[in-house]
C-alpha positions in Angstrom: 125.4 -160.9 149.0 125.3 -162.4 152.6 123.0 -161.5 155.3 125.4 -159.0 157.0 126.0 -157.2 153.8 122.4 -156.6 153.2 121.7 -155.6 156.7 124.5 -153.0 156.5 123.7 -151.8 153.1 119.7 -151.5 154.1 121.0 -149.4 157.1 123.0 -147.1 155.1 120.4 -146.4 152.4 117.8 -145.7 155.0 120.1 -143.2 156.6 120.4 -141.6 153.4 116.9 -141.5 152.9 116.4 -139.7 156.4 119.2 -137.3 155.1 117.2 -136.5 151.7 114.1 -135.8 153.6 116.0 -133.5 156.1 117.6 -131.3 153.4 116.5 -127.8 152.6 118.0 -124.8 150.8 119.5 -123.4 153.8 121.2 -126.7 155.2 124.6 -126.1 156.6 127.8 -127.3 155.0 128.5 -129.5 157.9 125.2 -131.3 157.4 126.2 -131.8 153.4 129.6 -133.2 154.5 128.0 -135.9 156.7 125.5 -136.8 153.9 128.7 -137.0 151.4 130.3 -139.3 154.1 127.2 -141.4 154.4 126.9 -141.6 150.7 130.6 -142.8 150.4 130.1 -145.4 153.0 126.7 -146.7 151.3 128.6 -146.8 147.8 131.7 -148.9 149.5 129.1 -151.3 151.1 127.5 -151.8 147.6 130.7 -152.2 146.1 131.9 -154.9 148.5 128.6 -156.8 148.1 128.4 -156.6 144.1 130.3 -159.7 142.9 129.3 -160.1 139.2 129.9 -158.0 136.2 127.2 -155.4 135.3 124.3 -156.7 133.1 124.8 -155.6 129.5 121.5 -156.4 128.7 118.0 -156.0 130.3 117.4 -159.7 129.5 116.8 -161.8 132.7 117.9 -165.1 130.9 121.3 -163.5 129.4 122.1 -160.4 131.5 125.8 -160.4 130.2 125.1 -161.9 126.9 125.9 -160.3 123.5 124.2 -156.8 122.8 121.9 -156.0 120.1 121.1 -152.2 119.9 117.8 -153.1 117.8 116.3 -155.4 120.5 113.9 -154.2 123.0 115.9 -155.8 125.8 119.3 -155.4 124.0 119.7 -159.1 124.2 121.1 -160.6 120.6 120.2 -164.2 121.7 116.7 -163.7 122.5 116.3 -161.5 119.4 117.6 -164.1 117.1 115.3 -166.5 118.6 112.4 -163.8 118.0 113.5 -163.3 114.5 113.6 -166.9 113.4 110.0 -167.2 115.0 108.7 -164.3 112.9 110.4 -165.8 109.7 108.8 -169.1 110.4 105.5 -167.2 111.0 105.7 -165.5 107.5 107.9 -168.1 105.4 106.7 -171.3 107.3 109.2 -173.7 108.8 112.5 -174.0 107.6 113.0 -176.8 105.2 115.1 -179.8 106.3 117.6 -180.4 103.3 118.3 -184.1 103.0 120.9 -185.2 100.5 119.1 -187.3 97.7 122.5 -189.5 97.7 124.3 -190.7 100.9 127.4 -188.9 101.5 130.5 -190.9 100.4 132.6 -192.3 103.3 135.9 -194.1 103.0 134.4 -196.8 104.9 131.1 -197.2 102.6 127.6 -197.1 104.2 126.5 -199.7 106.6 123.6 -200.9 104.3 125.9 -201.9 101.6 127.7 -204.7 103.3 126.1 -207.5 105.1 127.6 -208.4 108.7 130.4 -209.2 109.5 132.0 -206.1 108.0 134.9 -206.8 105.7 138.5 -206.1 107.3 141.9 -206.4 106.2 144.4 -208.0 108.7 148.0 -207.4 108.6 150.1 -210.3 109.9 153.7 -211.1 110.4 155.5 -214.5 110.3 157.1 -215.1 113.7 159.3 -218.1 112.7 156.5 -220.4 113.8 153.1 -218.9 113.1 151.4 -216.0 111.4 150.3 -213.5 114.1 148.5 -210.5 113.9 150.4 -207.1 113.7 148.7 -203.9 114.1 144.9 -203.0 114.1 142.7 -204.5 111.6 141.8 -202.1 108.9 138.8 -201.4 107.1 140.7 -200.1 104.2 142.8 -202.4 102.0 145.1 -199.5 100.9 145.7 -198.2 104.4 146.5 -201.8 105.5 149.1 -202.3 102.7 150.6 -198.7 103.5 150.9 -200.1 107.2 152.7 -203.3 106.2 155.0 -201.3 103.7 156.0 -199.1 106.7 156.7 -202.2 109.0 158.8 -203.6 106.4 161.1 -200.7 106.3 161.3 -200.7 110.3 164.9 -201.4 111.9 163.4 -204.8 113.5 161.2 -205.9 110.4 159.9 -209.6 110.4 160.8 -212.2 108.0 157.6 -211.9 106.0 154.3 -210.3 106.2 150.9 -211.1 104.6 147.6 -209.4 104.0 144.5 -211.3 105.1 141.0 -210.4 103.9 138.3 -211.0 106.5 134.5 -211.1 105.3 132.6 -214.3 106.0 135.7 -216.2 105.5 139.3 -215.7 105.3 141.5 -215.2 102.3 145.0 -214.7 102.2 145.6 -211.5 99.6 149.3 -210.9 99.3 152.3 -212.2 100.9 155.5 -210.1 101.1 158.7 -212.2 101.8 159.3 -215.9 102.4 158.0 -217.5 105.7 160.6 -220.0 106.7 159.7 -222.3 109.7 162.5 -221.8 112.1 163.2 -224.5 114.9 162.9 -222.8 118.6 165.2 -225.2 119.9 169.1 -224.3 119.7 171.4 -226.6 117.8 168.6 -227.9 115.6 167.1 -230.3 118.2 170.3 -232.5 118.6 
């Protein structure tokens, strides 16, 4: 609500207060119609100045939050917090469940492997050298599936290989036969 709206609404409400003090049981109908018009004007000013939804709770922190009819302030969020505090008061703090065994991961647990971590590198034969194709994988099966898909591609390389990288490099498997191709046309004649 801006300052002009606040001033106009205050003036309209003060005028209504004056009307309320002046009303008696024998007030004429013209006076009642005037009160009605002023009341409508005050309601219109109030309607223009209110921009948010009506609060659904009596909670100052969550005025439009979810409603819990059993809560004193009707706020479900605050009542849930209060209930948890009451439970902790009677039952003690909630136990923290820690699994006795680490949860299995497809990549393993970091403490199980020394650094550098092992990786499987898919490589293709360019005709001159072995070149990395695709992303190095942490899972051997995934790397082999990737190479199998590459071999079925329309522009497959002459040969592929899978290199295991741990503290050293070891060629695990080779698909196809790498043949050295001379880059000079006509065989360097």
